C-alpha positions as a Python dict, from the first residue, in 0.01 Angstrom:
ca = {
    (1, 'M'): (0, 0, 0),
    (2, 'K'): (-47, 379, 2),
    (3, 'I'): (-285, 479, 282),
    (4, 'L'): (-419, 827, 358),
    (5, 'I'): (-516, 880, 723),
    (6, 'I'): (-741, 1178, 798),
    (7, 'G'): (-702, 1273, 1163),
    (8, 'A'): (-383, 1283, 1371),
    (9, 'G'): (-540, 1233, 1715),
    (10, 'A'): (-503, 922, 1931),
    (11, 'V'): (-673, 694, 1674),
    (12, 'G'): (-488, 835, 1372),
    (13, 'F'): (-153, 829, 1551),
    (14, 'S'): (-199, 468, 1664),
    (15, 'I'): (-295, 351, 1314),
    (16, 'A'): (-15, 549, 1146),
    (17, 'K'): (241, 406, 1388),
    (18, 'Q'): (131, 47, 1332),
    (19, 'L'): (89, 64, 954),
    (20, 'S'): (413, 252, 890),
    (21, 'A'): (596, -11, 1095),
    (22, 'E'): (443, -275, 866),
    (23, 'G'): (593, -103, 562),
    (24, 'H'): (291, 81, 421),
    (25, 'D'): (328, 424, 258),
    (26, 'I'): (141, 649, 503),
    (27, 'S'): (17, 1007, 463),
    (28, 'V'): (-162, 1192, 745),
    (29, 'V'): (-384, 1502, 728),
    (30, 'D'): (-501, 1711, 1024),
    (31, 'A'): (-603, 2073, 1075),
    (32, 'N'): (-431, 2091, 1415),
    (33, 'P'): (-62, 2186, 1377),
    (34, 'K'): (19, 2054, 1727),
    (35, 'L'): (-100, 1706, 1632),
    (36, 'T'): (78, 1703, 1295),
    (37, 'R'): (396, 1826, 1464),
    (38, 'K'): (379, 1540, 1714),
    (39, 'I'): (350, 1283, 1434),
    (40, 'T'): (635, 1448, 1241),
    (41, 'E'): (861, 1418, 1546),
    (42, 'K'): (776, 1055, 1621),
    (43, 'L'): (689, 880, 1292),
    (44, 'D'): (838, 853, 945),
    (45, 'V'): (521, 942, 752),
    (46, 'S'): (409, 1221, 516),
    (47, 'I'): (222, 1507, 687),
    (48, 'T'): (-19, 1768, 552),
    (49, 'T'): (-159, 2034, 784),
    (50, 'G'): (-502, 2149, 670),
    (51, 'N'): (-876, 2084, 669),
    (52, 'A'): (-960, 1747, 513),
    (53, 'T'): (-1289, 1884, 378),
    (54, 'S'): (-1082, 2089, 130),
    (55, 'P'): (-1015, 1917, -205),
    (56, 'G'): (-686, 2106, -231),
    (57, 'V'): (-565, 1973, 103),
    (58, 'L'): (-659, 1616, 7),
    (59, 'E'): (-481, 1652, -326),
    (60, 'S'): (-166, 1777, -151),
    (61, 'A'): (-182, 1470, 76),
    (62, 'G'): (-196, 1232, -222),
    (63, 'V'): (-562, 1131, -221),
    (64, 'E'): (-556, 1041, -589),
    (65, 'E'): (-279, 781, -551),
    (66, 'A'): (-407, 638, -221),
    (67, 'H'): (-543, 283, -220),
    (68, 'M'): (-723, 334, 110),
    (69, 'I'): (-869, 631, 299),
    (70, 'L'): (-907, 612, 678),
    (71, 'A'): (-1116, 906, 808),
    (72, 'V'): (-1073, 899, 1187),
    (73, 'T'): (-1110, 1256, 1315),
    (74, 'T'): (-1335, 1325, 1616),
    (75, 'S'): (-1594, 1483, 1382),
    (76, 'D'): (-1846, 1260, 1202),
    (77, 'E'): (-1913, 1544, 957),
    (78, 'V'): (-1547, 1584, 859),
    (79, 'N'): (-1508, 1208, 818),
    (80, 'I'): (-1818, 1184, 598),
    (81, 'V'): (-1729, 1482, 376),
    (82, 'A'): (-1368, 1365, 339),
    (83, 'S'): (-1487, 1018, 235),
    (84, 'I'): (-1724, 1165, -25),
    (85, 'L'): (-1447, 1383, -168),
    (86, 'A'): (-1200, 1094, -172),
    (87, 'S'): (-1444, 886, -376),
    (88, 'K'): (-1416, 1141, -659),
    (89, 'Y'): (-1047, 1070, -708),
    (90, 'G'): (-907, 764, -884),
    (91, 'N'): (-1100, 443, -948),
    (92, 'D'): (-1380, 267, -760),
    (93, 'K'): (-1134, 30, -592),
    (94, 'K'): (-1027, 295, -340),
    (95, 'I'): (-1143, 171, 4),
    (96, 'K'): (-1295, 431, 240),
    (97, 'I'): (-1325, 355, 611),
    (98, 'A'): (-1472, 614, 849),
    (99, 'R'): (-1509, 653, 1223),
    (100, 'I'): (-1877, 744, 1273),
    (101, 'R'): (-2020, 782, 1626),
    (102, 'N'): (-2378, 879, 1537),
    (103, 'S'): (-2584, 558, 1551),
    (104, 'E'): (-2835, 711, 1306),
    (105, 'F'): (-2568, 655, 1042),
    (106, 'T'): (-2438, 317, 1162),
    (107, 'G'): (-2748, 136, 1289),
    (108, 'N'): (-2923, -151, 1114),
    (109, 'N'): (-3191, 82, 978),
    (110, 'S'): (-2949, 351, 862),
    (111, 'I'): (-3003, 502, 518),
    (112, 'L'): (-2626, 478, 475),
    (113, 'K'): (-2616, 102, 519),
    (114, 'D'): (-2545, 23, 154),
    (115, 'N'): (-2226, 222, 95),
    (116, 'G'): (-2397, 548, 191),
    (117, 'F'): (-2183, 862, 154),
    (118, 'C'): (-1940, 644, -48),
    (119, 'I'): (-1810, 484, 275),
    (120, 'D'): (-1720, 115, 251),
    (121, 'H'): (-1691, 50, 626),
    (122, 'M'): (-1823, 259, 915),
    (123, 'I'): (-1672, 205, 1261),
    (124, 'N'): (-1885, 306, 1559),
    (125, 'P'): (-1665, 307, 1875),
    (126, 'E'): (-1961, 317, 2116),
    (127, 'Q'): (-2120, 14, 1950),
    (128, 'I'): (-1796, -185, 1979),
    (129, 'I'): (-1747, -84, 2345),
    (130, 'V'): (-2104, -180, 2437),
    (131, 'E'): (-2082, -518, 2263),
    (132, 'S'): (-1758, -589, 2449),
    (133, 'I'): (-1911, -492, 2786),
    (134, 'I'): (-2213, -716, 2725),
    (135, 'K'): (-1985, -1014, 2650),
    (136, 'I'): (-1808, -947, 2982),
    (137, 'L'): (-2143, -929, 3164),
    (138, 'E'): (-2248, -1260, 3006),
    (139, 'T'): (-1932, -1438, 3130),
    (140, 'P'): (-1919, -1453, 3513),
    (141, 'G'): (-1585, -1326, 3642),
    (142, 'A'): (-1453, -1214, 3302),
    (143, 'T'): (-1245, -898, 3259),
    (144, 'F'): (-1190, -923, 2883),
    (145, 'A'): (-1398, -1067, 2600),
    (146, 'V'): (-1355, -1130, 2228),
    (147, 'D'): (-1560, -1362, 2005),
    (148, 'F'): (-1428, -1503, 1678),
    (149, 'P'): (-1643, -1504, 1363),
    (150, 'I'): (-1592, -1871, 1274),
    (151, 'G'): (-1652, -2169, 1501),
    (152, 'D'): (-1762, -2209, 1859),
    (153, 'V'): (-1455, -2029, 1998),
    (154, 'I'): (-1419, -1734, 2236),
    (155, 'L'): (-1132, -1555, 2408),
    (156, 'R'): (-1181, -1443, 2768),
    (157, 'G'): (-967, -1275, 3030),
    (158, 'F'): (-994, -1349, 3404),
    (159, 'H'): (-838, -1217, 3722),
    (160, 'V'): (-725, -1513, 3934),
    (161, 'P'): (-838, -1476, 4301),
    (162, 'D'): (-646, -1625, 4595),
    (163, 'D'): (-880, -1922, 4636),
    (164, 'A'): (-909, -2020, 4269),
    (165, 'P'): (-857, -2395, 4215),
    (166, 'L'): (-601, -2307, 3945),
    (167, 'V'): (-373, -2127, 4193),
    (168, 'G'): (-45, -2310, 4252),
    (169, 'L'): (-86, -2545, 3957),
    (170, 'K'): (187, -2583, 3697),
    (171, 'F'): (76, -2597, 3335),
    (172, 'S'): (201, -2956, 3317),
    (173, 'E'): (-53, -3042, 3590),
    (174, 'L'): (-342, -2886, 3396),
    (175, 'E'): (-321, -3170, 3145),
    (176, 'D'): (-455, -3410, 3408),
    (177, 'I'): (-772, -3203, 3459),
    (178, 'E'): (-1089, -3307, 3279),
    (179, 'Y'): (-1205, -3087, 2988),
    (180, 'T'): (-856, -2939, 2928),
    (181, 'D'): (-905, -3020, 2561),
    (182, 'S'): (-1166, -2741, 2553),
    (183, 'F'): (-944, -2453, 2669),
    (184, 'L'): (-594, -2312, 2634),
    (185, 'I'): (-439, -2044, 2859),
    (186, 'V'): (-237, -1848, 2606),
    (187, 'Y'): (-93, -1565, 2816),
    (188, 'I'): (-49, -1465, 3180),
    (189, 'Q'): (-30, -1094, 3263),
    (190, 'R'): (165, -1067, 3588),
    (191, 'D'): (223, -709, 3704),
    (192, 'D'): (370, -538, 3396),
    (193, 'E'): (492, -859, 3232),
    (194, 'M'): (313, -1061, 2963),
    (195, 'I'): (419, -1424, 3010),
    (196, 'T'): (397, -1695, 2746),
    (197, 'P'): (343, -2002, 2969),
    (198, 'S'): (552, -2319, 2950),
    (199, 'H'): (501, -2656, 3120),
    (200, 'S'): (687, -2530, 3429),
    (201, 'T'): (489, -2203, 3462),
    (202, 'T'): (284, -2180, 3783),
    (203, 'I'): (-43, -1987, 3808),
    (204, 'L'): (-28, -1738, 4096),
    (205, 'P'): (-292, -1532, 4284),
    (206, 'D'): (-367, -1197, 4115),
    (207, 'D'): (-251, -1322, 3775),
    (208, 'N'): (-459, -1208, 3481),
    (209, 'I'): (-501, -1495, 3237),
    (210, 'F'): (-620, -1495, 2876),
    (211, 'V'): (-802, -1814, 2786),
    (212, 'L'): (-902, -1949, 2445),
    (213, 'I'): (-1204, -2170, 2502),
    (214, 'S'): (-1494, -2335, 2327),
    (215, 'K'): (-1838, -2200, 2423),
    (216, 'A'): (-1941, -2551, 2522),
    (217, 'G'): (-1640, -2581, 2754),
    (218, 'L'): (-1692, -2244, 2927),
    (219, 'P'): (-1924, -2372, 3206),
    (220, 'Y'): (-1663, -2634, 3301),
    (221, 'F'): (-1377, -2383, 3306),
    (222, 'L'): (-1542, -2105, 3509),
    (223, 'P'): (-1535, -2289, 3848),
    (224, 'M'): (-1159, -2349, 3800),
    (225, 'V'): (-1082, -1978, 3797),
    (226, 'N'): (-1341, -1839, 4039),
    (227, 'R'): (-1548, -2032, 4292),
    (228, 'R'): (-1773, -1733, 4366),
    (229, 'A'): (-1842, -1583, 4023),
    (230, 'D'): (-2220, -1564, 3990),
    (231, 'E'): (-2441, -1450, 3705),
    (232, 'V'): (-2474, -1071, 3684),
    (233, 'E'): (-2812, -962, 3824),
    (234, 'K'): (-2772, -587, 3878),
    (235, 'V'): (-2557, -311, 3724),
    (236, 'I'): (-2527, 63, 3778),
    (237, 'I'): (-2443, 275, 3473),
    (238, 'Y'): (-2296, 620, 3520),
    (239, 'K'): (-2393, 832, 3304),
    (240, 'A'): (-2655, 888, 3029),
    (241, 'S'): (-2382, 940, 2769),
    (242, 'R'): (-2416, 804, 2419),
    (243, 'T'): (-2238, 485, 2531),
    (244, 'G'): (-2433, 464, 2857),
    (245, 'M'): (-2769, 496, 2684),
    (246, 'L'): (-2679, 239, 2417),
    (247, 'L'): (-2571, -10, 2686),
    (248, 'A'): (-2887, 48, 2893),
    (249, 'E'): (-3108, 1, 2586),
    (250, 'M'): (-2936, -326, 2492),
    (251, 'L'): (-2965, -459, 2848),
    (252, 'E'): (-3340, -394, 2862),
    (253, 'S'): (-3403, -721, 2679),
    (254, 'S'): (-3194, -912, 2937),
    (255, 'P'): (-3281, -1019, 3294),
    (256, 'I'): (-3017, -779, 3434),
    (257, 'A'): (-3160, -496, 3646),
    (258, 'V'): (-3021, -158, 3538),
    (259, 'T'): (-2993, 161, 3743),
    (260, 'M'): (-2858, 471, 3568),
    (261, 'I'): (-2714, 773, 3749),
    (262, 'E'): (-2711, 1105, 3559),
    (263, 'P'): (-2589, 1433, 3718),
    (264, 'E'): (-2768, 1667, 3472),
    (265, 'K'): (-3142, 1691, 3540),
    (266, 'D'): (-3249, 1744, 3177),
    (267, 'K'): (-3051, 1440, 3062),
    (268, 'A'): (-3187, 1232, 3349),
    (269, 'V'): (-3544, 1320, 3246),
    (270, 'M'): (-3473, 1230, 2881),
    (271, 'A'): (-3307, 902, 2981),
    (272, 'A'): (-3604, 807, 3201),
    (273, 'A'): (-3842, 874, 2911),
    (274, 'A'): (-3633, 673, 2664),
    (275, 'L'): (-3571, 366, 2880),
    (276, 'R'): (-3853, 120, 2950),
    (277, 'T'): (-3732, -75, 3253),
    (278, 'A'): (-3417, 94, 3383),
    (279, 'V'): (-3432, 307, 3697),
    (280, 'V'): (-3285, 655, 3635),
    (281, 'L'): (-3157, 863, 3926),
    (282, 'H'): (-3066, 1230, 3909),
    (283, 'G'): (-2743, 1273, 4106),
    (284, 'D'): (-2364, 1257, 4112),
    (285, 'A'): (-2206, 912, 4137),
    (286, 'T'): (-1912, 1061, 4328),
    (287, 'E'): (-2151, 1121, 4622),
    (288, 'I'): (-2193, 826, 4857),
    (289, 'D'): (-2560, 903, 4932),
    (290, 'V'): (-2643, 881, 4561),
    (291, 'L'): (-2463, 548, 4532),
    (292, 'K'): (-2660, 419, 4832),
    (293, 'D'): (-2985, 534, 4672),
    (294, 'A'): (-2883, 324, 4369),
    (295, 'A'): (-2832, 20, 4599),
    (296, 'V'): (-2460, -2, 4527),
    (297, 'E'): (-2418, -253, 4811),
    (298, 'V'): (-2603, -522, 4609),
    (299, 'T'): (-2463, -424, 4271),
    (300, 'D'): (-2265, -678, 4072),
    (301, 'I'): (-2096, -432, 3834),
    (302, 'F'): (-2060, -53, 3842),
    (303, 'I'): (-1997, 81, 3489),
    (304, 'A'): (-1862, 437, 3458),
    (305, 'L'): (-1914, 569, 3104),
    (306, 'S'): (-1890, 947, 3132),
    (307, 'E'): (-1654, 1146, 2908),
    (308, 'N'): (-1444, 1242, 3213),
    (309, 'E'): (-1201, 965, 3311),
    (310, 'Q'): (-1116, 1128, 3646),
    (311, 'T'): (-1483, 1125, 3747),
    (312, 'N'): (-1520, 769, 3615),
    (313, 'L'): (-1225, 651, 3823),
    (314, 'L'): (-1337, 828, 4144),
    (315, 'A'): (-1696, 705, 4111),
    (316, 'S'): (-1578, 348, 4047),
    (317, 'L'): (-1344, 346, 4347),
    (318, 'L'): (-1625, 479, 4570),
    (319, 'A'): (-1868, 220, 4432),
    (320, 'K'): (-1621, -62, 4494),
    (321, 'K'): (-1554, 59, 4849),
    (322, 'N'): (-1928, 71, 4920),
    (323, 'G'): (-2016, -275, 4797),
    (324, 'A'): (-2001, -307, 4417),
    (325, 'K'): (-1838, -640, 4334),
    (326, 'K'): (-1674, -527, 4012),
    (327, 'T'): (-1610, -205, 3816),
    (328, 'I'): (-1573, -111, 3450),
    (329, 'V'): (-1420, 228, 3368),
    (330, 'L'): (-1412, 413, 3036),
    (331, 'T'): (-1117, 637, 2950),
    (332, 'N'): (-1068, 829, 2626),
    (333, 'E'): (-693, 861, 2676),
    (334, 'P'): (-501, 549, 2564),
    (335, 'E'): (-204, 649, 2784),
    (336, 'L'): (-423, 617, 3095),
    (337, 'V'): (-535, 258, 3032),
    (338, 'H'): (-223, 105, 3184),
    (339, 'I'): (-225, 348, 3480),
    (340, 'I'): (-592, 285, 3566),
    (341, 'N'): (-527, -89, 3547),
    (342, 'Q'): (-286, -49, 3841),
    (343, 'V'): (-560, 65, 4083),
    (344, 'D'): (-866, -120, 4211),
    (345, 'V'): (-1050, -126, 3877),
    (346, 'D'): (-1146, -456, 3712),
    (347, 'V'): (-1194, -356, 3347),
    (348, 'V'): (-1076, -51, 3151),
    (349, 'V'): (-1228, 24, 2810),
    (350, 'N'): (-1092, 277, 2563),
    (351, 'P'): (-1299, 379, 2256),
    (352, 'R'): (-997, 510, 2067),
    (353, 'L'): (-799, 188, 2103),
    (354, 'V'): (-1094, -29, 1996),
    (355, 'T'): (-1155, 201, 1699),
    (356, 'A'): (-794, 168, 1588),
    (357, 'S'): (-811, -211, 1631),
    (358, 'A'): (-1136, -235, 1428),
    (359, 'I'): (-994, -25, 1145),
    (360, 'L'): (-670, -224, 1135),
    (361, 'Q'): (-880, -538, 1094),
    (362, 'H'): (-1021, -398, 768),
    (363, 'V'): (-677, -286, 649),
    (364, 'R'): (-534, -632, 706),
    (365, 'R'): (-806, -792, 501),
    (366, 'G'): (-758, -1099, 286),
    (367, 'Q'): (-708, -1420, 480),
    (368, 'I'): (-735, -1238, 816),
    (369, 'L'): (-1090, -1273, 950),
    (370, 'S'): (-1048, -1086, 1277),
    (371, 'I'): (-784, -925, 1494),
    (372, 'A'): (-800, -811, 1858),
    (373, 'K'): (-551, -660, 2102),
    (374, 'L'): (-526, -835, 2440),
    (375, 'G'): (-607, -569, 2697),
    (376, 'D'): (-336, -303, 2730),
    (377, 'S'): (-61, -539, 2612),
    (378, 'E'): (106, -549, 2272),
    (379, 'A'): (-12, -906, 2203),
    (380, 'E'): (-283, -959, 1941),
    (381, 'A'): (-517, -1246, 1862),
    (382, 'I'): (-565, -1309, 1490),
    (383, 'E'): (-801, -1546, 1312),
    (384, 'L'): (-676, -1643, 966),
    (385, 'I'): (-778, -1874, 683),
    (386, 'A'): (-515, -2124, 570),
    (387, 'E'): (-500, -2078, 193),
    (388, 'E'): (-447, -2359, -57),
    (389, 'G'): (-77, -2372, -148),
    (390, 'S'): (41, -2176, 157),
    (391, 'E'): (336, -2289, 368),
    (392, 'I'): (112, -2367, 666),
    (393, 'V'): (-72, -2645, 475),
    (394, 'K'): (230, -2783, 288),
    (395, 'K'): (425, -2899, 594),
    (396, 'P'): (353, -3090, 915),
    (397, 'L'): (282, -2849, 1202),
    (398, 'Q'): (597, -2947, 1391),
    (399, 'K'): (809, -2831, 1096),
    (400, 'I'): (649, -2486, 1068),
    (401, 'R'): (877, -2211, 1198),
    (402, 'F'): (658, -1953, 1371),
    (403, 'P'): (806, -1624, 1493),
    (404, 'K'): (961, -1664, 1840),
    (405, 'K'): (679, -1510, 2048),
    (406, 'T'): (392, -1641, 1834),
    (407, 'I'): (149, -1898, 1975),
    (408, 'L'): (-70, -2126, 1766),
    (409, 'G'): (-393, -2117, 1967),
    (410, 'A'): (-650, -2336, 1794),
    (411, 'I'): (-767, -2481, 1464),
    (412, 'I'): (-1135, -2456, 1368),
    (413, 'R'): (-1220, -2782, 1191),
    (414, 'K'): (-1581, -2849, 1091),
    (415, 'N'): (-1692, -2563, 1317),
    (416, 'S'): (-1527, -2720, 1623),
    (417, 'M'): (-1222, -2601, 1816),
    (418, 'L'): (-915, -2824, 1818),
    (419, 'L'): (-602, -2750, 2020),
    (420, 'P'): (-271, -2785, 1831),
    (421, 'K'): (-153, -3071, 2053),
    (422, 'G'): (-206, -3392, 1858),
    (423, 'I'): (-283, -3215, 1529),
    (424, 'E'): (-37, -3319, 1259),
    (425, 'A'): (-133, -3069, 989),
    (426, 'I'): (-367, -2784, 898),
    (427, 'N'): (-596, -2831, 598),
    (428, 'P'): (-664, -2569, 330),
    (429, 'G'): (-964, -2350, 412),
    (430, 'E'): (-948, -2410, 786),
    (431, 'S'): (-963, -2117, 1025),
    (432, 'V'): (-671, -2083, 1267),
    (433, 'I'): (-635, -1857, 1574),
    (434, 'V'): (-283, -1726, 1632),
    (435, 'F'): (-143, -1500, 1906),
    (436, 'T'): (146, -1277, 1809),
    (437, 'L'): (306, -932, 1837),
    (438, 'P'): (251, -648, 1586),
    (439, 'D'): (604, -679, 1444),
    (440, 'D'): (540, -1044, 1354),
    (441, 'I'): (198, -1008, 1190),
    (442, 'E'): (341, -982, 838),
    (443, 'R'): (546, -1301, 887),
    (444, 'V'): (241, -1486, 1026),
    (445, 'Q'): (29, -1370, 731),
    (446, 'A'): (294, -1500, 491),
    (447, 'L'): (268, -1850, 642),
    (448, 'F'): (-104, -1862, 566),
    (449, 'S'): (-95, -1695, 223),
    (450, 'N'): (-21, -1857, -114),
    (451, 'K'): (123, -1532, -248),
    (452, 'K'): (495, -1533, -306),
}
């Protein structure tokens, strides 16, 4: 498929790298010669340097032949105008996907809801980040959260403390525990290594585990991984950024007490006027006195959502040292995610990575229902539909040859989660959750597709 990517920043680069590796014909447009030069040096894709709001530039980049347009610059206006222009070339089947941060365009009451501005799918990074944070808040002890669209199935990540009942157990011993038919530990992240567990694998303190689990089975699993994980009662949000305000607004309908810290007085006043129940403090979260005024010592989670990752990291470390049980840090630089994960931070969120992941989900449409990257690893969780006539439904499961590092997680049958153990075959139309690496996605798709 020929795909035109508008924007060569972190999002555009990530998408171009992934899609070119999957064999798509990729063209990239950006007005910044430094960014286009970087892509030229690292990727085998077509490059056009110029402003994407110019019809001539789009024509030079091959807009007329493109099957899909991905507008992912940092400017909503450029992405909107480029999508409108792209719609004037070729037929109506050209798919336009745009990264739009302004919630006035992407909200439920938006005038653009029904293909406004000729955009088929709008991706709002802040909305995705906030939804992910709320899922983490709703799951005591969780550090990662993804929900799947079909069935009663969720994917959660947990840090394993020293006194967790799971510590020291081999995976073969887990089979003797009650309710093990409701969860599956699919990966262990140990230091820099992503481990695919076997029967002889032992769970160690400080492991990070990714667990596929039914919602009904979650209350039974939580005590196994953390004896002390309580419901979240209080959070501190730093700062009144677009993401911070959206999170505070969504938490106002929950029982969680919210305190917001904002260093700019005008923004603090506006935040206080906009929020009904949250307490807004004017101050700097890197100052201990301000953190004490916010009652950091009784705070369950400190969430740093400013645009400055250095300030976010410093504020979070200070909050943790002064009593916050857990911290969530936002960074806009994908390269920093892995580094920040090495210090005393519980959760790192990156808007650019989640944007790229959300857009790739639309590109890989068809039998793929959803796709999510597991933290800062290369592994991805994919939910697919098993098509009539595909290889996956023609053979018994034990005779299906999955790629080497691919894990069959669960089958959704009649809206219930079934683990592969004991399942002889997958039926047409059933939803299946698979864990794999980017290089193997095409092979996995082929197993579930009836296309030759």
